[in-house]
N, C-alpha and C positions, 0 to 999 in steps of 0.2 A: 113722421118717420119713426118715432119711438112708440112702442105699444102702449095703448091707453091703460090697461090694468096695472102695469108696472108703475106708470106715472101716478095713478090715483093712490095706490097702496103706499108708495114711497112718500108722497105728499102727506098722507094721513099719519104715517109714522113720524115724520119730521115735525108736523104741527102739534101732535099730541105730546111729543117729548119736550118741545119748547114750552108748551102750556104748563106742564108739570114743573119744569124748572122755574118758570115765571111765578107759579104759586109759592115756591120756596122763597124766592126773592121778595115777594109781597108780604109773606108771613114774617120774614125777618125785618122788613121795614115797618110793619104795623106793630109787632110785638117784640121789638128789639130791646135795647138797654133801657129806653125810657118807658117802655110798657104802654104804648098807645092802645086804646081800645077800639078805635074806628079806623077804617081804611083811609089812606091818604090819596089825594087826587093826582099829585105829580108822579109818584112812583107808578101808578096804574097807567097814566098817560104815556110815560116813558117806555114801559114794557110793551104797550100796544103799538106805539110808533115803531119800536124796534122790530117787532114781529111783522108789521106791515111792510117795513123797508126790506126785511129779509125776503118776503114773498115776492115783492116787486123786483128785487135784484135777481132772485132765482128765475123769475119768468123771463126777463130780458137777456140775462147771461146765458141761460140754457137755450133760448131761441137762437142767439148768435152762434153759440158753439155747435148746435145741431146743424145749422146751415153751412158752417165753414169746415167742420171736421170731416176727416175721411170716413170715420165710423160715427154716425150720429148718436147711436145708443151709448157708445163709450164716452163721447163728449158730454152727453147729458149726465151720465153717471158721475164723471169726475167733477163737473161743475156743481152738481147737487151736493156731493160729499164735501167738497171744499168749502162751500158757503155755509152748509149746515154745521160742520165742525168748528168753523171760525166763530160763529155767533154763539154756539153752545158752550165752547170753552171760555169765551169772554164772560158769559153769565156764571159759569161754574167758578171762575176766579173770584167773583164778588161773593158768591155763596161761601167759599172757603174763608175769605177774609171776615165775613160776618160771623161765621162760626168761631173763628179764632178770637175775635174781640168781644163777643157778647158775654154778659155776666150772669146769664140765667143758668140754671142747672141743665146740662146737656140732655137731649132726647135721643138716645141711641137708636130707637126704632125708626124715627124719621130719617136719620142719616143712613141707616142701612137700607131703608126703602129707596132712597135716592140711588144708592149703589146698585141695588137690584134692578131698578128701572133702566139705568144706563147699560148694565150688562146684558139686558134683553134687547133694548132698542137699537143700539149701535151695531151688534152683529146681525140683527134682523134686517136693518137697512142695507148693510153691505151685501147680504145674500140676495136681497130683492134686486139691487142694482146689478149684481153679477148675473142673476137669472135673466134680466132684460137683455144682456149682451151675449151670453154664451150658451145658455141652456137651449140649444137647438138640436133637432134630430141628427144633424151631420156631425156634431161634436162627439168626442169620446167622453161620455159623462163620468166614467169612473176616474179618469185622470183629473178632470176638473174638480170633482168632489174631494179627491185627495189633497189638491192644492188649496182648496177653500177651507179645509179643516185646519191646516196650519195657520192660515190668516185669521180665522176666528179665534183659535187658541191664543195667538199673539195679541189680538185685541183684548181678550179677557185678561191676559197677563198685564198689559199696560193699564187697563182700567183698575185692576186690583192695586197696582202700585200708586195710582193717583187717588184712589178712594181712601187710602190711609191718611190723606191730608185733611179730610173732613169727618171721618168717622171718629166718634168719641171713645175715650178709654179712661179707665179709672185712675185717680190720682193726678199728679202734676206732670205726667209723662208727655202730655201734648206740647208742653213748652220746653222739652229737653232738646229737641232738634232746633237748630238756629233758623231764623226766618229766611235767610238767604238760601239755606239748603232746601227748605220746602219750596221756595220759589223756583229754584233750579230744577227740582224734581217735577214740579207742575208743568213748567214750560217744556221740559224734555219729553214728558208724556204727551203734551199738546202737539209737539212737532211729530212724534211717532204716529199718533192717531190721525194726523192730518195727511201725512205723506205716504206712509206704508200702504194703506188701502188703495190710494190712487195709483201707486206703482203696480200693485196686484191687478187692479182693474185694467190698466193700460196693457200689461203683458197678456192677460187673458183675452183681451179684445184683439191685440195684434196677432196672437196665435191663430185666430180664426180667419185672418186675411192671408191669402196665399202669397201676395206680393211682399209682405213683411215677414213671412215665416223663416226665410233664410237669413234675415238680417242679424239675428242673435240666436245662436244655437242653444245657449244655456240661459235660463231665466236669471234675472238680476235679484228678484225678491228673496230667494233663499239665502243669498250672501248678505243682503241687508238685514234680514231677520237674525242671522247668525251673529252679526257684529253689534247691532243696535239693541237687540232684545236679550239674546242668550249670553252676551258678554257684558255690555254696559249695565243692563238691568240687574244682572247677577252681581256686578260690582256695587251698585247702589244698594241693593238689599243686604249684601254682606256687610257693607260699611254701616248701614243703619242698625243692623243687629249686633255687630261686634263692638263698634266704636261708640255709638250713641245709646246703646241698650234700648232700642226702640221696640216696644211690643207690637207695633202696628205692622211689622214685617210679616208677610205671609210665608211661612216655611214650606207650605205646599207648593207654591209657585217657585220658591227657591229650589226645591228638588226637581221641579219640572224644567227649570232652566239648565240644571246640571245634566239631566237625562237628554234633553234636546241638544245640548252642546255635544255630548258624547255621540249621539246618533248621527248628527249632521257631519261631524268630523270623520266618523268612521265611513259614512257613505261617500264623502268626498275622497277619502283615501282609497276606497275600493274603485271609484271611477278613475282615479289617477293610475292605479295599478293595472286596470283593464286597458287603459290607453297605452301604457308602457308595454304590456304584453302583446298588444296588437302590432305596435311598432317593431318589437323584437321579432315577432313571427314573420313580418314582412321582410325584415333584413335577413333572417335565417333562410327564408325561401329563396331570396335572391342569391345568397351564398351557395345554397345547395344546387341551384340551377347553374351557377357558374362552375362549381366543382364537377357537376355531371357533364357539362359541355367539355371541360378540359379533359376529363377521363375518357370521354368518347373520342376526342381528337387524338389523344395519346394511344388509345387502343387501335384506331385506324392506322396511325403511323406504324405501330408494331406489326400489324397484319401486312401492311404494304412491304415492310422490310422482309418479312418471312416469305412472301410470295415472289420477292425479287423484282417488284415493280419499280423500285427506285434505283435499280442497278443501271449504270450508264451503258448504253448499247451503241451500235454504229450510228453514224449520223443519219438522220431521217432525210428522205427525199422530198417530202412535202413540208413546207413551213408556212404557217399562217401568222401574219403579223398580229401582235397582241392588241386588243381593243376591248373597251368596256361596253357591257350591255346594260339594259335598264335594271336588271336584277342584281347587279354587282358582280357578275362572273367575268372572268377573263381567260382567254386561251392563248398560250404562248408556247411556240415550238412543239406543237402536237404532232407526233409521228403517226403517219397513215400507211406505213409499209405493211402489207399483209404478212410478210414473213416474220415481222417482229412480234406481232400480237394477233391472236385469233379474232379480235374484235375490230381489226382494221377495216375489212370490207364493209361491215355494217356501219361503222362510224363515217367512212367515206361516203356511203350511200346516203346516210342521214344528212351530212353536210351538203 
C-alpha cells in the first residue's frame, strides 16, 4: 500500500546515514585515547547488531502501522522517522561524549563533515517521506511546498544548534559551557527532531483526508515552531552567546529566529484583525438592516397618518374575528363598508 520507490529511497538514506555514523563510532573506538592500531571485534559486533535490530524493528513496526492506520503512507512515514531518529540520536550522543573526552588534537574537518552529512540526510528523508504521502495530482502543491520549506528550515536550525556540541573550536572554549547545559541542549534538540517532523507529517496527511479536514481549521505546527524554535532556541542561543561567551553560537540562525518570530507574530496579528473586521462587518450589517426596517416602518406610519387611514370612522358593519395564519398575519376588525373606502368591494370580493 506504500509506493515501492519511496520505500527503497528512504531505506537507502537511513542505512547510509547509519553506516557513516557507525564509522565515526568505530574510528573513535579504534583510535581513541589509547591509540589502538587495529579494529576491535566487540564494537563492530555491537554496531552491526544495532543496525540489524533497527531494520527488523522498522520492518515489523511499519507493517503493523500500515495495516492499522487510516492512512498507511502516513503511518509508515511516522514509524520510519521515529525509529530512525531514536537510534541516530543515541549514536550521536556517544559520538559527542567521545569527542569531549578524547585527548587527541581535534580534527575539525571530520566534525564538520558529520554536520554536513546530517544537514543533507535528515531534510532529504523528511521530503521523501512527505512526497510519499502528499505529492499527488489532487493536492495543491504550492501550499504544500510552502509548508515544507518552514519545516526544512526548522530542521536545519535545530541541527545547527546540536552540531555546536561536537564541532571543535580553538582554545579551551569547549569546556566553558557546563556539562549539564550541553546535555540539556542535546536532548532538547533530540526531542524537537523527533516530534516536530512527525507533527508536520501527520497534519499534511490529515489535510488530504476529507473526513478529517474540518477537525482542525488551523494547523498546529506553526504554533509549535513559534514556541519551541523561534522562542526557546533563541533564548538558548542568546544565553550561550551573552552569558557563557560561547563562540559556537551561530549568529546567522540567531538572526533567522528573530526574523521568523517577527514574521509569524505579524501574520498572526493580521489574521486576528481580519477575523475581528469580519465580525464587526457582520454586526454593522445587522444594525443597518434593523435601522432600515425601523425607518421603513416609521415612514409607513407617517404616510398612513397623512392619508387619514388611521382616523377612526363609523363602526363597520362587517367584523371578522381575529385569527392567525401560517405566515404570521392577523386580521382584526377589518371594515368592508364600500362607503368607507374605495377598496372595500375588491377586498370583499377577494375574501
